[in-house]
N, C-alpha and C positions, 0 to 999 in steps of 0.2 A: 481514538486515544486522545485527541485534542479536547474532547468534551470531558473525558476523565481527568485530564490535567486541569481544566477549568474548575471542575468540582473540587479537586484537591486543593487548589489555591483558595477557594472560598472557605473550605474547612480550616485551612491553615490560618486565614485571617480571623475567623470566628474564635478559634482556640486562643490565639494571642490576645484578642480583644477581651474575651470573657474570663481568662485565668491570669490573675495578676503575676504569679510566679513564672509564667511561661513567656520567654522573650523570643523564641524562635521554634518553628516546627518544620520538620521535613516530611513531605508526603511523596511517596514514590508510587507511580502508577505503572503497573506491569501487565502486559497483555496475556502473559501465560505464567503458570506457576513454575518458575525456573529453580525453585528450591527443591522440587521433586525431580524434575528432569530438565536437561539442557538440550532439547531436541533441535533448536534452531542454531546452535553454536557451530555446527558443522556445515551450515549452508554458506554458499558464496556471498560475498559482500555485494552491495548495490552496484558499484561500478562494474563488477564482473558480470552480473546478471544483465544489466542494461546494455553493456557492450555486446554480449552474446546475442541478446534479442535483436538489437539493431542490425547486427550482421546477418541474422536470419530473415529480417524483414526486407532485405534489399529487393526481393521479388514482389514486394507489395508497395507500389508507388505511394499509396495513401498513408503509409506509415510515417512519411515525412511530415504529415499534418499532426501527429501526436504532439500535444503541447504539455502533457503532464503524465508522469509515470509514478504511481505510488506502489510501494512494496510493503506488504504486511507479513512479518515473520511470525507465524503461529503454528504451534504443534508440529514443529520439525519440517514445515513446508512454507513456501512463499505463495502468497495470494497477490495477484497483480491487478491493478486498476489503471486503465488507460483512458485519457480524455482526448476527444477530437471535436472540431467544429462541424456541426451538422450542415451548416450552410455550404460547405465545400463538397458535400455529397450530391450526386446527381438526382437521387431519389431515396426513398426509404429503403427500397430493395437494395440499392447500391450500398447504403450504410450497413444493412444487415449482412451483406456479402463481405464487406470489409471487416466487420466485427468478427464474423466466422473465421476468416483467414488469419486475422491477428490472434484470435484465441487458439486456433489450431497450432500455430507456431509456439506460443507460450506453453500450451498444455502438452506439447511434445517433450518438454524438459522435465526430467524426473524430479526436480526440486520444486516444481510449480504445481500447486494443488488446484488452482483455478484462476480464471481471468475474467474480469468484467471490463467491457468496453462501454464507456459513457460518452454520449454526444450532448453537446450543449448548443 
């Protein structure tokens, strides 16, 4: 979405620069066609999703290492991205195991379509 916003701002700038009678332009970037359906409106808000996931992660000590949670609301479902520092993992197998456990918790929620665990 941030790239879409960036492109929209460039389009806005060019329109204002190239058309004398235009003093302002509004560009709206939308991840889904909410004019046809409003599938994501019934989903829980970020604070509720994150709170619920954190309470379910208490059995996973490495969950405390999550430093970023991104939620994408698309097609009536939530897509979750989690980031953790790879240097805190004992091995690649440990990172894979942690990833699988975090994904299992997230994907156990009926509102979540999928989960990506990213290590840096």
